Wavefront OBJ file of the C-alpha trace (Angstrom):
o trace
v 65.941 166.424 166.144
v 62.526 167.561 167.358
v 61.312 167.765 163.772
v 62.100 164.053 163.389
v 60.440 163.025 166.669
v 57.362 165.246 166.434
v 55.503 163.099 163.863
v 55.693 160.122 166.221
v 54.311 162.170 169.105
v 51.184 162.955 167.133
v 48.206 161.929 169.319
v 46.501 160.268 166.334
v 49.556 158.149 165.566
v 50.005 157.185 169.215
v 46.344 156.170 169.383
v 46.648 154.153 166.163
v 49.795 152.415 167.428
v 48.061 151.616 170.715
v 45.106 150.123 168.876
v 47.428 148.053 166.674
v 49.303 146.730 169.712
v 46.051 145.854 171.477
v 44.826 144.034 168.362
v 48.033 141.980 168.169
v 47.918 141.027 171.865
v 44.201 140.201 171.768
v 44.714 138.234 168.566
v 47.451 136.083 170.109
v 45.404 135.391 173.246
v 42.216 134.683 171.304
v 44.029 132.399 168.847
v 45.546 130.369 171.686
v 42.236 130.041 173.556
v 40.237 129.221 170.412
v 42.690 126.530 169.281
v 42.568 124.845 172.700
v 38.776 124.940 172.816
v 38.494 123.434 169.337
v 40.948 120.680 170.289
v 38.877 119.733 173.345
v 35.581 119.798 171.430
v 36.902 117.582 168.622
v 38.956 115.274 170.872
v 36.529 112.346 170.542
v 35.611 112.965 166.901
v 38.915 113.409 165.095
v 42.263 111.643 165.041
v 45.208 113.142 166.900
v 46.985 114.423 163.778
v 43.770 115.997 162.469
v 43.255 117.811 165.765
v 46.853 119.039 165.662
v 46.496 120.401 162.133
v 43.136 122.002 162.937
v 44.629 123.737 165.991
v 47.539 125.111 163.992
v 45.363 126.276 161.107
v 42.941 128.078 163.429
v 45.752 129.633 165.462
v 47.665 131.040 162.491
v 44.482 132.137 160.689
v 43.337 134.205 163.687
v 46.818 135.645 164.225
v 47.016 136.634 160.541
v 43.549 138.217 160.689
v 44.378 140.388 163.717
v 47.788 141.232 162.277
v 46.147 142.554 159.093
v 43.740 144.606 161.208
v 46.694 146.016 163.198
v 48.508 147.016 160.011
v 45.341 148.723 158.813
v 45.264 150.743 162.041
v 48.843 151.867 161.359
v 47.782 153.191 157.960
v 49.344 150.572 155.692
v 47.779 150.109 152.256
v 46.569 146.520 152.333
v 46.205 146.404 148.564
v 49.911 147.061 148.111
v 50.763 144.518 150.800
v 48.586 141.848 149.183
v 50.186 142.505 145.807
v 53.669 142.226 147.293
v 52.647 139.062 149.106
v 51.404 137.584 145.816
v 54.677 138.297 144.043
v 56.644 136.980 146.991
v 54.574 133.795 147.141
v 55.226 133.118 143.429
v 58.964 133.607 143.944
v 58.969 131.355 146.998
v 56.965 128.753 145.082
v 59.596 128.526 142.347
v 62.397 128.433 144.903
v 60.820 125.741 147.081
v 59.465 123.075 144.737
v 60.613 120.366 147.167
v 58.543 121.904 149.940
v 55.547 122.030 147.602
v 55.886 118.317 146.808
v 56.167 117.569 150.524
v 53.046 119.650 151.140
v 51.047 117.695 148.545
v 52.379 114.406 149.951
v 51.345 115.544 153.449
v 47.784 116.130 152.246
v 47.726 112.590 150.813
v 48.985 111.178 154.125
v 46.316 113.036 156.075
v 43.614 111.825 153.713
v 44.787 108.215 153.441
v 45.591 107.776 157.177
v 48.074 104.863 156.888
v 49.164 105.569 160.483
v 48.338 107.927 163.335
v 50.158 109.737 166.125
v 51.269 107.159 168.690
v 51.680 104.326 166.158
v 55.009 102.559 165.735
v 56.062 102.512 162.080
v 59.016 101.291 160.048
v 60.220 103.362 157.087
v 63.274 101.908 155.384
v 65.791 101.272 158.139
v 64.114 103.591 160.657
v 61.624 102.355 163.261
v 59.985 104.606 165.820
v 56.873 106.093 167.386
v 55.025 108.756 165.410
v 55.169 112.107 167.245
v 53.616 114.339 164.588
v 52.279 114.257 161.037
v 52.816 117.745 159.642
v 52.242 119.156 156.190
v 55.944 118.902 155.326
v 57.268 115.962 157.326
v 56.608 113.062 159.679
v 58.443 113.179 162.997
v 59.465 109.988 164.809
v 61.086 109.050 168.103
v 63.180 105.901 167.764
v 63.510 103.292 170.491
v 67.020 104.541 171.324
v 65.451 107.990 171.906
v 66.493 109.761 168.711
v 64.341 112.386 166.991
v 63.969 111.656 163.273
v 62.311 113.934 160.709
v 61.295 112.268 157.435
v 60.007 114.410 154.519
v 56.481 113.494 153.448
v 57.603 112.890 149.872
v 60.008 110.184 151.087
v 57.218 108.595 153.138
v 54.881 108.481 150.137
v 57.559 106.902 147.920
v 58.719 104.343 150.511
v 57.247 101.140 151.881
v 55.816 101.907 155.321
v 55.036 99.175 157.850
v 52.702 100.098 160.722
v 53.675 97.739 163.545
v 50.823 98.750 165.872
v 47.962 98.700 163.363
v 46.415 95.469 164.665
v 45.921 94.229 168.252
v 47.995 91.028 167.803
v 51.315 90.221 166.118
v 53.136 87.057 165.088
v 56.705 86.312 166.158
v 58.604 84.151 163.656
v 61.360 82.268 165.487
v 64.104 80.708 163.367
v 66.128 77.765 164.697
v 68.214 74.899 163.343
v 68.582 71.327 164.655
v 71.059 68.578 163.815
v 70.247 66.206 160.956
v 70.082 63.207 163.272
v 67.269 64.689 165.381
v 63.675 63.428 165.236
v 61.643 66.267 163.696
v 58.416 65.045 165.303
v 60.085 65.210 168.700
v 61.341 68.714 167.962
v 57.818 69.748 166.999
v 56.325 68.316 170.203
v 58.918 70.080 172.366
v 58.193 73.436 170.716
v 54.417 73.017 170.944
v 54.669 72.121 174.627
v 56.878 75.166 175.233
v 54.319 77.448 173.562
v 51.516 75.876 175.580
v 53.339 76.637 178.855
v 54.089 80.265 177.916
v 51.291 82.458 179.294
v 52.037 85.226 176.775
v 51.465 82.921 173.789
v 47.918 83.071 172.393
v 45.937 79.881 171.849
v 44.242 81.433 168.818
v 45.719 81.767 166.279
v 47.547 78.520 167.016
v 51.359 78.232 166.935
v 52.717 77.302 163.519
v 55.535 74.770 162.924
v 57.201 75.126 159.495
v 59.978 72.949 158.074
v 61.982 75.637 156.280
v 64.797 73.856 154.420
v 67.825 71.598 154.583
v 70.652 73.905 155.533
v 74.407 73.381 155.198
v 74.832 72.321 158.808
v 71.280 71.930 160.145
v 67.623 71.359 159.427
v 66.133 74.838 159.558
v 62.763 75.363 161.243
v 60.446 78.326 161.688
v 58.232 78.311 164.759
v 55.633 81.090 164.761
v 53.649 82.178 167.822
v 51.118 84.962 168.359
v 50.939 87.571 171.111
v 49.107 90.774 171.876
v 50.789 93.892 170.566
v 51.911 94.938 174.054
v 53.517 91.541 174.830
v 55.171 90.921 171.458
v 58.797 91.640 172.406
v 58.527 89.903 175.775
v 57.024 86.794 174.177
v 59.727 86.690 171.505
v 62.476 86.963 174.110
v 61.015 84.430 176.554
v 60.320 81.933 173.771
v 63.883 82.062 172.449
v 65.319 81.560 175.932
v 62.830 78.751 176.555
v 63.695 77.032 173.261
v 67.371 76.799 174.210
v 66.571 75.377 177.643
v 63.911 72.973 176.338
v 66.266 71.613 173.660
v 69.023 71.132 176.240
v 66.644 69.246 178.540
v 65.389 67.071 175.679
v 68.893 66.367 174.348
v 68.197 68.081 171.023
v 71.322 69.499 169.423
v 71.473 73.003 167.964
v 74.491 72.583 165.646
v 77.135 75.123 164.722
v 78.417 75.433 161.122
v 80.425 72.354 160.025
v 82.724 71.678 157.049
v 84.034 68.423 155.539
v 87.313 68.575 153.517
v 88.112 66.208 150.624
v 91.430 65.799 148.783
v 91.145 65.765 144.991
v 88.592 63.306 143.607
v 88.736 60.959 146.573
v 85.536 60.489 148.541
v 87.511 59.921 151.742
v 87.808 62.740 154.222
v 90.998 64.768 154.080
v 93.210 63.763 157.063
v 93.904 66.527 159.552
v 96.596 66.372 162.241
v 96.736 68.658 165.258
v 100.220 70.049 165.772
v 101.319 71.395 169.154
v 104.666 73.022 169.808
v 106.445 71.827 172.951
v 107.365 74.481 175.478
v 111.005 75.482 175.090
v 111.425 73.475 171.869
v 111.298 74.366 168.191
v 110.180 70.857 167.207
v 106.405 70.273 166.771
v 104.668 67.294 168.322
v 102.039 65.484 166.198
v 98.804 64.291 167.844
l 1 2 3 4 5 6 7 8 9 10 11 12 13 14 15 16 17 18 19 20 21 22 23 24 25 26 27 28 29 30 31 32 33 34 35 36 37 38 39 40 41 42 43 44 45 46 47 48 49 50 51 52 53 54 55 56 57 58 59 60 61 62 63 64 65 66 67 68 69 70 71 72 73 74 75 76 77 78 79 80 81 82 83 84 85 86 87 88 89 90 91 92 93 94 95 96 97 98 99 100 101 102 103 104 105 106 107 108 109 110 111 112 113 114 115 116 117 118 119 120 121 122 123 124 125 126 127 128 129 130 131 132 133 134 135 136 137 138 139 140 141 142 143 144 145 146 147 148 149 150 151 152 153 154 155 156 157 158 159 160 161 162 163 164 165 166 167 168 169 170 171 172 173 174 175 176 177 178 179 180 181 182 183 184 185 186 187 188 189 190 191 192 193 194 195 196 197 198 199 200 201 202 203 204 205 206 207 208 209 210 211 212 213 214 215 216 217 218 219 220 221 222 223 224 225 226 227 228 229 230 231 232 233 234 235 236 237 238 239 240 241 242 243 244 245 246 247 248 249 250 251 252 253 254 255 256 257 258 259 260 261 262 263 264 265 266 267 268 269 270 271 272 273 274 275 276 277 278 279 280 281 282 283 284 285 286
């Protein structure tokens, strides 16, 4: 038993182990301090995701450097370790081709900068705020407070819409009116509504578009502009205001209608409403 323990009680080995432990602790502390200092120095010069990547790279590089020095103090042959690491890295590379493609896609995202941390983006059916742009994935927080991780390769291959790229946005409001309504009157009512709404920008001006003749209505698109921060509030207040303004002006917003014809006749198909009398099996025609 003592023969097994004695080698570890060797003063030289204890001293080497102490030095290795000190190097690891100092390395962790120095890496944390250095990464924070670099982040503060580059705060006004680099984008948020670039600062995040720089912090991580510096932190792990310093930790790896001190860890190698600690292993050297313990007497490990670094040449053998580097050779084993090379073989292991080749094996991992073959086994993780998807991760490699995500890594390359992440470098393209960092270089192209289609969006930044804090932007609101839409990828496929997912919309959310960008929390992080890492080398392997983009992390989002959706508006219903879900955490979504999207691989960088999927981001590169998909259509990405950055909703907060520009300071103003346009809200396209779709509405239908009855065929008998005066379109000029409808246009005036909508323009007056936009003029009264304090969230609606004067420039660019509101846009009135006659969309098409629908099955049950004349379809119209009314587009208004707002600052990025007021976009949702403007869209909501305008839609509520449109309903009230149309009611006050006597403009009908129709529901879907159908006309039935019998055979080749152009006359409408007659329809009778049948109600069953209480306590009787005989129907009463109206």
